[in-house]
C-alpha positions as CSV (number, residue, x, y, z in Angstrom):
1,X,0.0,0.0,0.0
2,X,1.5,3.3,-1.0
3,X,-0.8,5.6,1.0
4,X,-1.2,5.3,4.8
5,X,-4.5,4.6,6.3
6,X,-4.5,8.0,8.0
7,X,-3.8,9.8,4.7
8,X,-6.6,7.9,2.9
9,X,-9.1,8.9,5.6
10,X,-8.0,12.5,5.7
11,X,-8.3,12.7,1.9
12,X,-11.9,11.6,1.8
13,X,-12.8,13.9,4.7
14,X,-11.2,16.8,2.9
15,X,-13.2,16.0,-0.2
16,X,-16.5,15.8,1.6
17,X,-15.9,19.0,3.5
18,X,-15.3,21.0,0.3
19,X,-12.6,23.0,-1.3
20,X,-13.5,26.2,0.7
21,X,-12.5,24.6,4.0
22,X,-9.4,23.9,6.0
23,X,-9.0,21.3,8.8
24,X,-9.2,22.5,12.4
25,X,-9.1,19.1,14.0
26,X,-8.9,15.4,13.0
27,X,-9.3,12.4,15.3
28,X,-8.6,8.8,14.1
29,X,-9.5,5.8,16.1
30,X,-7.9,2.6,14.8
31,X,-9.5,-0.8,14.9
32,X,-7.8,-4.1,15.4
33,X,-4.7,-4.8,13.4
34,X,-5.3,-6.4,10.0
35,X,-4.5,-6.3,6.4
36,X,-4.9,-2.7,5.2
37,X,-4.7,-3.2,1.5
38,X,-7.8,-2.6,-0.6
39,X,-9.7,-0.5,1.9
40,X,-13.1,1.0,1.3
41,X,-12.9,4.5,2.7
42,X,-16.0,6.7,2.9
43,X,-16.9,10.0,4.6
44,X,-20.1,12.0,5.2
45,X,-21.0,15.4,6.7
46,X,-22.7,15.2,10.1
47,X,-23.5,18.9,10.4
48,X,-22.6,22.1,8.7
49,X,-22.8,25.7,9.9
50,X,-21.9,28.9,8.2
51,X,-18.3,28.7,9.4
52,X,-17.7,25.0,10.3
53,X,-18.2,21.5,8.7
54,X,-18.3,18.5,11.0
55,X,-17.5,15.3,9.1
56,X,-17.2,11.6,9.9
57,X,-15.4,8.8,8.1
58,X,-14.5,5.2,8.2
59,X,-12.3,2.7,6.5
60,X,-13.3,-1.0,6.1
61,X,-11.3,-3.9,5.0
62,X,-12.4,-6.2,2.2
63,X,-13.9,-8.7,4.8
64,X,-16.0,-5.8,6.2
65,X,-14.1,-5.4,9.4
66,X,-13.5,-1.8,10.6
67,X,-9.9,-0.6,10.1
68,X,-10.5,2.9,11.5
69,X,-13.1,5.6,12.2
70,X,-12.5,9.4,12.1
71,X,-14.1,12.6,13.0
72,X,-13.0,16.1,11.8
73,X,-13.9,19.7,12.0
74,X,-13.2,22.0,9.1
75,X,-13.4,25.8,9.1
76,X,-14.8,27.6,6.0
77,X,-12.3,30.0,4.5
78,X,-14.2,31.1,1.4
79,X,-15.9,34.4,0.8
């Protein structure tokens, strides 16, 4: 695997938060050790305000087991 699990989760969280945001905080909770090749990583917005975006994400292994979960807060910087 060329990209770390943390980098994969951060990337999908940034995508879902939008290009007009910058990360304020990111928390990753890792699941049990396992094979981290071919992960399914997804993210969604839990809540959004005028200045903040609260996002959640998860990475699952091919067998469906949880590799990691993440939560992040992004601050809007656009006009």
